DSSP file (Angstrom, degrees, kcal/mol; ACC not computed):
  #  RESIDUE AA STRUCTURE BP1 BP2  ACC     N-H-->O    O-->H-N    N-H-->O    O-->H-N    TCO  KAPPA ALPHA  PHI   PSI    X-CA   Y-CA   Z-CA
    1    1 A X              0   0    0      0, 0.0     2,-0.4     0, 0.0   111,-0.0   0.000 360.0 360.0 360.0 134.4  -52.0    8.6   15.6
    2    2 A X        -     0   0    0     96,-0.1     2,-0.5    24,-0.1   111,-0.2  -0.994 360.0-160.9-129.1 131.9  -49.0    7.6   13.6
    3    3 A X        -     0   0    0     -2,-0.4    22,-2.0    22,-0.1     2,-0.4  -0.950  11.7-161.1-112.3 135.3  -48.2    4.2   12.2
    4    4 A X  E     -A   24   0A   0    109,-0.5     2,-0.4    -2,-0.5   111,-0.4  -0.928   9.6-173.3-121.1 137.8  -44.6    3.5   11.1
    5    5 A X  E     -A   23   0A   0     18,-2.1    18,-2.7    -2,-0.4     2,-0.2  -0.969  10.4-156.8-132.8 117.7  -43.3    0.8    8.8
    6    6 A X  E     +A   22   0A   0     -2,-0.4     2,-0.3    16,-0.2    16,-0.2  -0.595  18.4 164.9 -90.1 153.4  -39.6    0.2    8.4
    7    7 A X  E     +A   21   0A   0     14,-2.0    14,-2.6    -2,-0.2   110,-0.1  -0.969  39.1  69.3-155.1 166.5  -38.0   -1.5    5.4
    8    8 A X        +     0   0    0     -2,-0.3    11,-0.3     1,-0.3    14,-0.0   0.358  60.1 135.0 105.6  -5.1  -34.7   -2.0    3.7
    9    9 A X        +     0   0    0     12,-0.1     2,-0.3     9,-0.1    -1,-0.3  -0.155  21.6 127.5 -69.8 171.5  -32.9   -4.2    6.2
   10   10 A X  E     -d  119   0B   0    108,-0.8   110,-2.8   107,-0.1     2,-0.5  -0.987  57.5 -59.0 168.4-170.7  -30.9   -7.3    5.1
   11   11 A X  E     +d  120   0B   0     -2,-0.3     2,-0.3   108,-0.2   110,-0.2  -0.907  55.9 159.7-105.2 123.2  -27.7   -9.2    5.2
   12   12 A X  E     -d  121   0B   0    108,-2.8   110,-3.0    -2,-0.5     2,-0.2  -0.853  36.4-106.8-135.2 170.1  -24.6   -7.4    4.0
   13   13 A X  E >   -d  122   0B   0     -2,-0.3     3,-2.3   108,-0.2    73,-0.2  -0.642  50.2 -80.3 -96.5 158.9  -20.8   -7.6    4.3
   14   14 A X  T 3  S+     0   0    0    108,-2.3    73,-0.2     1,-0.3    -1,-0.1  -0.307 119.4  27.9 -55.3 135.5  -18.7   -5.3    6.4
   15   15 A X  T 3  S+     0   0    0     71,-3.0    70,-0.6     1,-0.3    -1,-0.3   0.196  96.7 117.4  94.7 -14.8  -18.0   -2.1    4.4
   16   16 A X    <   -     0   0    0     -3,-2.3    70,-2.3    70,-0.2    -1,-0.3  -0.162  57.5-125.5 -77.3 176.4  -21.2   -2.3    2.5
   17   17 A X        -     0   0    0     67,-0.2     2,-0.3    68,-0.2    67,-0.2  -0.886  21.2-177.6-123.0 154.8  -24.1    0.2    2.6
   18   18 A X  E     - B   0  83A   0     65,-2.2    65,-3.4    -2,-0.3     2,-0.5  -0.980  15.3-147.4-143.6 151.9  -27.8   -0.1    3.2
   19   19 A X  E     - B   0  82A   0     -2,-0.3     2,-0.3   -11,-0.3    63,-0.2  -0.977  14.1-161.2-123.0 120.1  -30.7    2.4    3.2
   20   20 A X  E     - B   0  81A   0     61,-2.8    61,-2.5    -2,-0.5     2,-0.4  -0.713   5.0-155.9 -93.9 148.2  -33.5    1.9    5.6
   21   21 A X  E     -AB   7  80A   0    -14,-2.6   -14,-2.0    -2,-0.3     2,-0.4  -0.939   8.9-162.5-122.7 148.5  -36.9    3.6    5.1
   22   22 A X  E     -AB   6  79A   0     57,-2.4    57,-2.1    -2,-0.4     2,-0.4  -0.930  12.4-164.2-129.8 106.0  -39.5    4.5    7.6
   23   23 A X  E     -AB   5  78A   0    -18,-2.7   -18,-2.1    -2,-0.4     2,-0.4  -0.782   8.7-161.8 -95.6 132.6  -42.9    5.1    6.0
   24   24 A X  E     -A    4   0A   0     53,-2.9   -20,-0.2    -2,-0.4     2,-0.2  -0.860  10.0-144.9-117.3 146.8  -45.5    6.9    8.2
   25   25 A X        +     0   0    0    -22,-2.0   -22,-0.1    -2,-0.4     3,-0.1  -0.562  54.6  72.1 -94.6 168.5  -49.2    7.2    8.0
   26   26 A X  S    S-     0   0    0     -2,-0.2     3,-0.5   -24,-0.1    -2,-0.1  -0.015  74.6-107.2 105.3 152.3  -51.1   10.4    9.0
   27   27 A X  S    S+     0   0    0      1,-0.2     3,-0.2     2,-0.1    -1,-0.1   0.531 109.1  57.7 -92.3  -7.1  -51.6   13.9    7.7
   28   28 A X    >   +     0   0    0      1,-0.2     3,-2.4    -3,-0.1     4,-0.2  -0.119  59.3 135.0-116.7  36.8  -49.4   15.7   10.3
   29   29 A X  G >   +     0   0    0     -3,-0.5     3,-1.9     1,-0.3    -1,-0.2   0.846  67.8  62.5 -53.9 -37.7  -46.1   13.8    9.7
   30   30 A X  G 3  S+     0   0    0      1,-0.3    -1,-0.3    -3,-0.2    -2,-0.1   0.562  92.2  66.7 -70.6  -5.5  -44.2   17.1    9.7
   31   31 A X  G <  S+     0   0    0     -3,-2.4    70,-2.2     2,-0.1     2,-0.4   0.528  91.8  80.4 -85.9  -6.4  -45.3   17.7   13.3
   32   32 A X  E <   -E  100   0B   0     -3,-1.9     2,-0.3    -4,-0.2    68,-0.2  -0.850  69.9-140.5-112.5 133.9  -43.2   14.7   14.5
   33   33 A X  E     -E   99   0B   0     66,-2.6    66,-2.2    -2,-0.4     2,-0.4  -0.667  27.0-150.2 -77.3 144.4  -39.6   14.3   15.3
   34   34 A X  E     -EF  98  51B   0     17,-1.9    17,-2.8    -2,-0.3     2,-0.3  -0.949  16.0-179.1-122.8 139.4  -38.3   10.9   14.1
   35   35 A X  E     -EF  97  50B   0     62,-2.5    62,-2.5    -2,-0.4     2,-0.5  -0.931  20.2-138.5-132.3 157.4  -35.6    8.8   15.5
   36   36 A X  E     +EF  96  49B   0     13,-3.0    12,-2.5    -2,-0.3    13,-1.6  -0.970  23.3 178.1-112.7 133.3  -33.9    5.5   14.7
   37   37 A X  E     -EF  95  47B   0     58,-2.8    58,-2.9    -2,-0.5     2,-0.3  -0.847   9.7-156.1-121.6 164.2  -33.0    3.2   17.5
   38   38 A X  E     -EF  94  46B   0      8,-2.4     8,-3.2    -2,-0.3     2,-0.4  -0.990   6.5-161.1-141.9 154.0  -31.4   -0.2   17.3
   39   39 A X  E     -E   93   0B   0     54,-2.2    54,-2.2    -2,-0.3     2,-0.2  -0.938   7.8-158.9-138.7 114.4  -31.3   -3.3   19.5
   40   40 A X    >   -     0   0    0      4,-0.4     3,-2.3    -2,-0.4    52,-0.1  -0.521  45.3 -76.5 -84.5 158.2  -28.7   -6.0   19.2
   41   41 A X  T 3  S+     0   0    0      1,-0.3    -1,-0.1    -2,-0.2     3,-0.1  -0.317 118.2   5.5 -57.3 127.6  -29.4   -9.5   20.6
   42   42 A X  T 3  S+     0   0    0      1,-0.3     2,-0.3    -3,-0.1    -1,-0.3   0.533 113.7 100.0  77.5   6.6  -29.0   -9.5   24.3
   43   43 A X  S <  S-     0   0    0     -3,-2.3    -1,-0.3     1,-0.0     2,-0.1  -0.793  76.0 -98.9-122.1 164.8  -28.5   -5.7   24.6
   44   44 A X        -     0   0    0     -2,-0.3    -4,-0.4     1,-0.1     2,-0.2  -0.424  48.0 -92.1 -77.6 155.9  -30.6   -2.8   25.4
   45   45 A X        -     0   0    0     -6,-0.2     2,-0.4    -2,-0.1    -6,-0.2  -0.464  49.9-162.2 -65.6 137.2  -32.2   -0.6   22.8
   46   46 A X  E     -F   38   0B   0     -8,-3.2    -8,-2.4    -2,-0.2     2,-0.2  -0.939  20.7-106.4-129.5 149.6  -29.9    2.3   21.9
   47   47 A X  E     +F   37   0B   0     -2,-0.4   -10,-0.2   -10,-0.2     3,-0.1  -0.455  34.3 170.1 -69.2 137.8  -30.3    5.6   20.2
   48   48 A X  E     -     0   0B   0    -12,-2.5    13,-2.7     1,-0.4     2,-0.3   0.728  58.1 -32.0-112.6 -54.4  -28.8    5.9   16.7
   49   49 A X  E     -FG  36  60B   0    -13,-1.6   -13,-3.0    11,-0.2    -1,-0.4  -0.986  48.4-158.7-165.0 160.3  -30.0    9.2   15.2
   50   50 A X  E     -FG  35  59B   0      9,-2.0     9,-2.2    -2,-0.3     2,-0.4  -0.986   3.6-156.5-148.0 156.1  -32.9   11.6   15.1
   51   51 A X  E     -FG  34  58B   0    -17,-2.8   -17,-1.9    -2,-0.3     7,-0.2  -0.995  22.0-119.3-136.6 140.6  -34.2   14.4   12.9
   52   52 A X    >   -     0   0    0      5,-2.5     3,-1.4    -2,-0.4   -20,-0.1  -0.153  43.2 -87.4 -74.8 173.7  -36.4   17.4   13.7
   53   53 A X  T 3  S+     0   0    0      1,-0.3   -21,-0.2    48,-0.2    -1,-0.1   0.827 126.7  26.2 -55.5 -40.5  -39.8   18.0   12.2
   54   54 A X  T 3  S-     0   0    0    -23,-0.1    -1,-0.3    19,-0.0    18,-0.1   0.250 113.2-107.7-109.8  12.0  -38.6   19.8    9.0
   55   55 A X  S <  S+     0   0    0     -3,-1.4    -2,-0.1     2,-0.2    17,-0.1   0.566  83.0 123.3  82.1   8.1  -35.1   18.2    8.9
   56   56 A X  S    S+     0   0    0      1,-0.1     2,-0.4    -5,-0.0    -1,-0.1   0.843  71.9  43.4 -72.9 -30.3  -33.2   21.3   10.0
   57   57 A X        +     0   0    0      2,-0.0    -5,-2.5     0, 0.0     2,-0.3  -0.946  64.0 178.6-122.4 134.8  -31.6   19.5   12.9
   58   58 A X  E     -G   51   0B   0     -2,-0.4     2,-0.4    -7,-0.2    -7,-0.2  -0.952   7.1-164.2-130.8 153.2  -30.1   16.0   13.0
   59   59 A X  E     -G   50   0B   0     -9,-2.2    -9,-2.0    -2,-0.3     2,-0.4  -0.989   5.8-168.5-139.1 143.7  -28.4   14.2   15.9
   60   60 A X  E     -G   49   0B   0     -2,-0.4   -11,-0.2   -11,-0.2     2,-0.2  -0.972  26.2-115.3-135.4 146.4  -26.2   11.1   15.8
   61   61 A X    >>  -     0   0    0    -13,-2.7     3,-1.7    -2,-0.4     4,-1.2  -0.522  36.7-116.9 -69.6 148.8  -24.7    8.6   18.3
   62   62 A X  T 34 S+     0   0    0      1,-0.3     3,-0.3     2,-0.2    -1,-0.1   0.840 112.0  64.1 -57.5 -33.0  -21.0    8.8   18.3
   63   63 A X  T 34 S+     0   0    0      1,-0.2    -1,-0.3     3,-0.0   -15,-0.1   0.693 114.0  30.0 -68.4 -17.8  -20.8    5.2   17.1
   64   64 A X  T X> S+     0   0    0     -3,-1.7     4,-2.4   -16,-0.2     3,-2.3   0.472  85.1 127.9-119.3  -5.4  -22.4    6.1   13.8
   65   65 A X  T 3< S+     0   0    0     -4,-1.2     4,-0.1     1,-0.3   -16,-0.0  -0.261  80.7  14.0 -56.6 137.5  -21.4    9.7   13.2
   66   66 A X  T 34 S+     0   0    0      2,-0.4    -1,-0.3     1,-0.1     3,-0.1   0.308 126.1  61.3  77.9  -6.8  -19.8   10.2    9.8
   67   67 A X  T <4 S+     0   0    0     -3,-2.3    17,-2.1     1,-0.2     2,-0.3   0.698  98.3  51.3-112.6 -34.3  -21.1    6.8    8.6
   68   68 A X  E  <  -C   83   0A   0     -4,-2.4    -2,-0.4    15,-0.2     2,-0.4  -0.796  60.9-167.0-108.0 147.6  -24.9    7.2    8.9
   69   69 A X  E     -C   82   0A   0     13,-2.4    13,-3.1    -2,-0.3     2,-0.4  -0.989   4.9-158.0-135.9 126.7  -27.1    9.9    7.5
   70   70 A X  E     +C   81   0A   0     -2,-0.4     2,-0.3    11,-0.2    11,-0.2  -0.816  20.9 161.8-100.6 143.3  -30.7   10.5    8.4
   71   71 A X  E     -C   80   0A   0      9,-1.9     9,-3.1    -2,-0.4     2,-0.3  -0.961  19.1-150.2-150.7 165.7  -33.1   12.5    6.1
   72   72 A X  E     -C   79   0A   0     -2,-0.3     2,-0.5     7,-0.3     7,-0.2  -0.993  11.9-158.1-143.7 151.0  -36.8   13.0    5.6
   73   73 A X  E > > -C   78   0A   0      5,-3.1     5,-1.8    -2,-0.3     3,-1.0  -0.896   9.9-173.3-125.3  98.0  -39.2   13.7    2.9
   74   74 A X  T 3 5S+     0   0    0     -2,-0.5     3,-0.4     1,-0.3   -44,-0.1   0.783  83.9  61.2 -67.2 -26.1  -42.3   15.2    4.5
   75   75 A X  T 3 5S+     0   0    0      1,-0.2    -1,-0.3    -3,-0.1   -46,-0.0   0.816 114.0  36.1 -67.5 -28.3  -44.2   15.1    1.1
   76   76 A X  T < 5S-     0   0    0     -3,-1.0    -1,-0.2     2,-0.2    -2,-0.2   0.354 106.2-126.7-102.9   2.3  -43.7   11.4    1.1
   77   77 A X  T   5 +     0   0    0     -4,-0.5   -53,-2.9    -3,-0.4     2,-0.4   0.904  67.9 128.8  52.7  44.2  -44.1   10.8    4.8
   78   78 A X  E   < -BC  23  73A   0     -5,-1.8    -5,-3.1   -55,-0.2     2,-0.4  -0.985  46.3-161.6-137.3 140.7  -40.9    9.0    4.9
   79   79 A X  E     -BC  22  72A   0    -57,-2.1   -57,-2.4    -2,-0.4     2,-0.3  -0.946  16.6-155.2-116.4 142.3  -37.6    9.1    6.8
   80   80 A X  E     -BC  21  71A   0     -9,-3.1    -9,-1.9    -2,-0.4     2,-0.5  -0.874  11.4-160.6-118.7 149.4  -34.5    7.5    5.5
   81   81 A X  E     -BC  20  70A   0    -61,-2.5   -61,-2.8    -2,-0.3     2,-0.6  -0.917   9.9-162.7-128.5 106.2  -31.4    6.1    7.2
   82   82 A X  E     -BC  19  69A   0    -13,-3.1   -13,-2.4    -2,-0.5     2,-0.6  -0.790   9.1-167.2 -88.1 120.7  -28.4    5.8    4.9
   83   83 A X  E     +BC  18  68A   0    -65,-3.4   -65,-2.2    -2,-0.6     2,-0.3  -0.939   9.2 176.7-116.8 115.7  -25.8    3.5    6.4
   84   84 A X        +     0   0    0    -17,-2.1   -67,-0.2    -2,-0.6   -68,-0.1  -0.737  59.9  21.1-113.1 163.0  -22.4    3.4    4.9
   85   85 A X  S    S-     0   0    0    -70,-0.6    -1,-0.2    -2,-0.3   -68,-0.2   0.905  84.5-158.4  49.1  50.1  -19.2    1.6    5.9
   86   86 A X        -     0   0    0    -70,-2.3   -71,-3.0    -3,-0.3     2,-0.3  -0.258   7.7-158.7 -65.3 145.9  -21.2   -0.9    7.9
   87   87 A X    >   -     0   0    0    -73,-0.2     3,-2.3    -3,-0.1     4,-0.2  -0.839  31.8-110.0-120.7 156.9  -19.5   -2.9   10.6
   88   88 A X  G >  S+     0   0    0     -2,-0.3     3,-1.9     1,-0.3    33,-0.4   0.848 117.5  63.6 -55.2 -33.0  -20.4   -6.2   12.3
   89   89 A X  G 3  S+     0   0    0      1,-0.3    -1,-0.3    31,-0.1   -49,-0.1   0.561  88.7  69.3 -71.7  -5.8  -21.3   -4.2   15.5
   90   90 A X  G <  S+     0   0    0     -3,-2.3    -1,-0.3    31,-0.1     2,-0.2   0.519  70.8 121.2 -83.6  -6.0  -24.0   -2.5   13.6
   91   91 A X    <   +     0   0    0     -3,-1.9     2,-0.3    -4,-0.2    29,-0.2  -0.414  40.8 105.1 -61.6 124.4  -25.9   -5.7   13.5
   92   92 A X  E    S- H   0 119B   0     27,-2.0    27,-2.8    -2,-0.2     2,-0.6  -0.967  76.5 -79.8-178.5 170.5  -29.3   -5.2   15.2
   93   93 A X  E     -EH  39 118B   0    -54,-2.2   -54,-2.2    -2,-0.3     2,-0.5  -0.867  48.4-145.9 -87.6 127.7  -33.0   -4.7   14.7
   94   94 A X  E     -EH  38 117B   0     23,-3.0    23,-2.0    -2,-0.6     2,-0.4  -0.849  16.5-171.4-103.2 129.7  -33.5   -1.1   13.7
   95   95 A X  E     -E   37   0B   0    -58,-2.9   -58,-2.8    -2,-0.5     2,-0.4  -0.929  13.3-148.4-118.4 139.4  -36.6    0.7   14.8
   96   96 A X  E     -E   36   0B   0     -2,-0.4    18,-2.1   -60,-0.2     2,-0.3  -0.845  20.6-172.8-101.5 151.7  -38.0    4.0   13.8
   97   97 A X  E     -EI  35 113B   0    -62,-2.5   -62,-2.5    -2,-0.4     2,-0.4  -0.974   9.7-152.0-143.1 151.5  -39.9    6.0   16.3
   98   98 A X  E     +EI  34 112B   0     14,-2.2    14,-2.1    -2,-0.3    13,-1.6  -0.954  10.7 178.7-129.1 145.5  -42.0    9.2   16.3
   99   99 A X  E     -E   33   0B   0    -66,-2.2   -66,-2.6    -2,-0.4     2,-0.4  -0.995  35.3-110.4-142.0 145.5  -42.8   11.8   18.9
  100  100 A X  E    S-E   32   0B   0     -2,-0.3     2,-0.3   -68,-0.2   -68,-0.2  -0.608  86.1   0.0 -73.9 125.0  -44.8   15.0   18.6
  101  101 A X  S    S+     0   0    0    -70,-2.2   -68,-0.4    -2,-0.4    -2,-0.2  -0.737 109.2  14.5 103.0-147.4  -42.5   18.0   18.9
  102  102 A X  S    S-     0   0    0     -2,-0.3   -69,-0.2     1,-0.1     2,-0.1  -0.146  78.5 -95.0 -73.2 159.1  -38.8   18.2   19.4
  103  103 A X        -     0   0    0    -71,-0.1     2,-0.3   -53,-0.1    -1,-0.1  -0.397  41.2-178.4 -70.6 148.8  -36.2   15.5   19.0
  104  104 A X        -     0   0    0     -2,-0.1    -5,-0.0     2,-0.1    -1,-0.0  -0.899  26.5-143.2-138.0 167.6  -35.1   13.5   22.0
  105  105 A X  S    S+     0   0    0     -2,-0.3     2,-0.4   -58,-0.1   -58,-0.2   0.434  71.9  90.4-115.2  -0.9  -32.6   10.7   22.4
  106  106 A X    >   -     0   0    0      1,-0.1     3,-1.8   -60,-0.1     4,-0.1  -0.824  69.7-139.6-100.2 136.1  -34.3    8.5   25.0
  107  107 A X  G >  S+     0   0    0     -2,-0.4     3,-1.7     1,-0.3    -1,-0.1   0.820  99.1  63.7 -63.2 -31.6  -36.5    5.7   23.8
  108  108 A X  G 3  S+     0   0    0      1,-0.3    -1,-0.3    -3,-0.0    -2,-0.0   0.542  94.0  63.9 -74.2  -2.5  -39.1    6.3   26.5
  109  109 A X  G <  S+     0   0    0     -3,-1.8     2,-0.4   -10,-0.0    -1,-0.3   0.393  86.4  87.4 -96.5   2.4  -39.8    9.8   25.0
  110  110 A X    <   -     0   0    0     -3,-1.7   -11,-0.2    -4,-0.1     3,-0.1  -0.866  55.7-168.7-106.1 137.4  -41.1    8.4   21.8
  111  111 A X        +     0   0    0    -13,-1.6     2,-0.4    -2,-0.4   -12,-0.2   0.864  66.5  47.3 -92.8 -40.9  -44.7    7.5   21.4
  112  112 A X  E     -I   98   0B   0    -14,-2.1   -14,-2.2  -109,-0.0     2,-0.3  -0.854  63.0-175.3-114.8 141.1  -45.0    5.6   18.2
  113  113 A X  E     -I   97   0B   0     -2,-0.4  -109,-0.5   -16,-0.2   -16,-0.2  -0.963  17.8-135.1-134.8 147.4  -42.8    2.7   17.0
  114  114 A X        -     0   0    0    -18,-2.1  -109,-0.2    -2,-0.3     3,-0.1  -0.320  35.4-104.7 -86.5-179.1  -42.5    0.6   14.0
  115  115 A X        -     0   0    0   -111,-0.4  -110,-0.1     1,-0.2   -20,-0.1   0.614  61.7-117.2 -86.0 -12.6  -42.0   -3.2   14.0
  116  116 A X        -     0   0    0    -20,-0.1     2,-0.4     1,-0.1   -21,-0.2   0.083  15.2-123.9  95.4 153.1  -38.3   -3.1   13.2
  117  117 A X  E     - H   0  94B   0    -23,-2.0   -23,-3.0  -110,-0.1     2,-0.3  -0.999  24.8-121.0-136.5 134.8  -36.2   -4.3   10.4
  118  118 A X  E     - H   0  93B   0     -2,-0.4  -108,-0.8   -25,-0.2     2,-0.5  -0.561  23.1-171.9 -81.4 131.8  -33.2   -6.6   10.8
  119  119 A X  E     -dH  10  92B   0    -27,-2.8   -27,-2.0    -2,-0.3     2,-0.5  -0.993   5.0-176.7-119.8 124.3  -29.7   -5.5    9.7
  120  120 A X  E     -d   11   0B   0   -110,-2.8  -108,-2.8    -2,-0.5     2,-0.6  -0.984   6.1-168.1-125.7 124.8  -27.0   -8.1    9.8
  121  121 A X  E     -d   12   0B   0     -2,-0.5     2,-0.3   -33,-0.4  -108,-0.2  -0.947   9.6-155.5-115.4 116.7  -23.4   -7.3    8.9
  122  122 A X  E      d   13   0B   0   -110,-3.0  -108,-2.3    -2,-0.6   -34,-0.0  -0.634 360.0 360.0 -92.0 150.3  -21.1  -10.1    8.3
  123  123 A X              0   0    0     -2,-0.3    -1,-0.1  -110,-0.2  -110,-0.1   0.441 360.0 360.0 -89.9 360.0  -17.3   -9.8    8.8
């Protein structure tokens, strides 16, 4: 069982940066791939980025590549999402999710979810 809690969201202006955190409970955190998804109002949840169990492999949606960076600290049971050069279209609720084993990009392949944190980017 893994419990996830996101934090770090807020209201920023276009071009600003934010760092989201996803804190996990459990003693086997390093067994789980972690992903960030986001859901804008009226839209479907979409994949943002994912990181493998020990951080060797990362994957990004084209829309955030070169602007967002995912990282993890297994000693702290935490995954981070550094978001730079934010755009209004990045406005969404951001969720972290965990799955045992390898990274995937589809939301239905993730077992555990956090409650989400709102990111709002004004123009």
